[in-house]
N, C-alpha and C positions, 0 to 999 in steps of 0.2 A: 689388813693392808698391811704393805709390808713398809719393812724398815729401809730406808737410804742411809746407806754409810759414807764417810766422811769419805772416802775414795771415791764414791762415786758423784759426790756433791764436786768435789777438785778436779775428776774428770769432765763435768757438765760444765765446771767454771771455764777452765783449758779451752772446751772447744767455745765457750761462749767467746772468751777472748780472742781465740784465733778467727773465728767470724769477723769481731768487731775490729781486729787488725786488718783480714781482708777487706773487710768493706773502708779501711781508711786506706786503704791504699789504692784502691779503685775510685773512689774520691780525690785522692792526689792527683792520680793518672788525668782522671773528667778532665779537674784543675788544669793541668800542663796543656789537652789536647783543646780546651776552651783557649787560652790563652795563646797558641799557636793560631787557630781559626781566627783570632781576634786579629792576631797579628796578619795574618795572611789578609784579611779584608780590609782590614786599613789599608795594605800594601795594596790590592786592586783600585779598594776607591783611590788612595795617590794616584793612581799610573792612569785610572779615567779621568780624572782632574787635570793631570797634564794635557793627556790628547784632548780634553775639550778645552783646555787653554792654547792650547795649540791652533786646534779649529778656530777657535775665536777669532784670533790673530790673524788667519788664512783670511776668514773674511773680513774683516776690518781692511785686510792689504787689498783685496778684490772690491769691497765698496770704495777704494781710495781711487783705484783705476778705475773702476765705471764712471765714477764722478768726472774724473780726468776726460774720460774720452767722449762725455755726454758735453762736456764744456767744450772739448774740440771740434765734437760734431754741431754746436750749435752757432760757434766761431764761425765754422765753413757754410752752415745756412745762415747768415747774417750775411755772409761775404756774398752768397750767389743770389740772395733777395737783394742784396744792392745792386750789381753787376743786370740784372732782369728789369727794376726799375731805372737805373738809369739807361741801359737799351729802349725802353718803354719811352723813356722822356727824348733821346736822340731822335728815334721815331716820328715822335709826336711834333718836334722842332722843323723836321725834316717836311713832313706833310702839312704844319703848318707855313712853311717857304713856298714849298710848290704852288698852293694854292693862293698864298700872297700873288708869285710871281704872273701868276694865269690869269688874278683879278686886273691885279694892279697894273702890267703889261703884254695884253693880249697880244696874238699872234697876228691877228686878221689887220689891226693896223697897222704893220709897219710897211 
């Protein structure tokens, strides 16, 4: 068995120390990269959230506009229906008037 000298032990300790320091530096770099990644991810989520809120507002505006148009269409439809039934009532009254004249005032007896 070979004897290990103090110098070799110190050299090995120096190597281990340098490896630990290198690992510590790598861990610090990894922590920094993780923080950067988290910041970028948060920024992207905030951007997506803002766009989603904008789209929600646009959809809400379109819904209100559509409701106004539907209400306007219903009002016009009601107006058209009223005019149609008014015309039917006028034609029925005219027909009853003509029938009444023919029945009560025949042309042959003049």
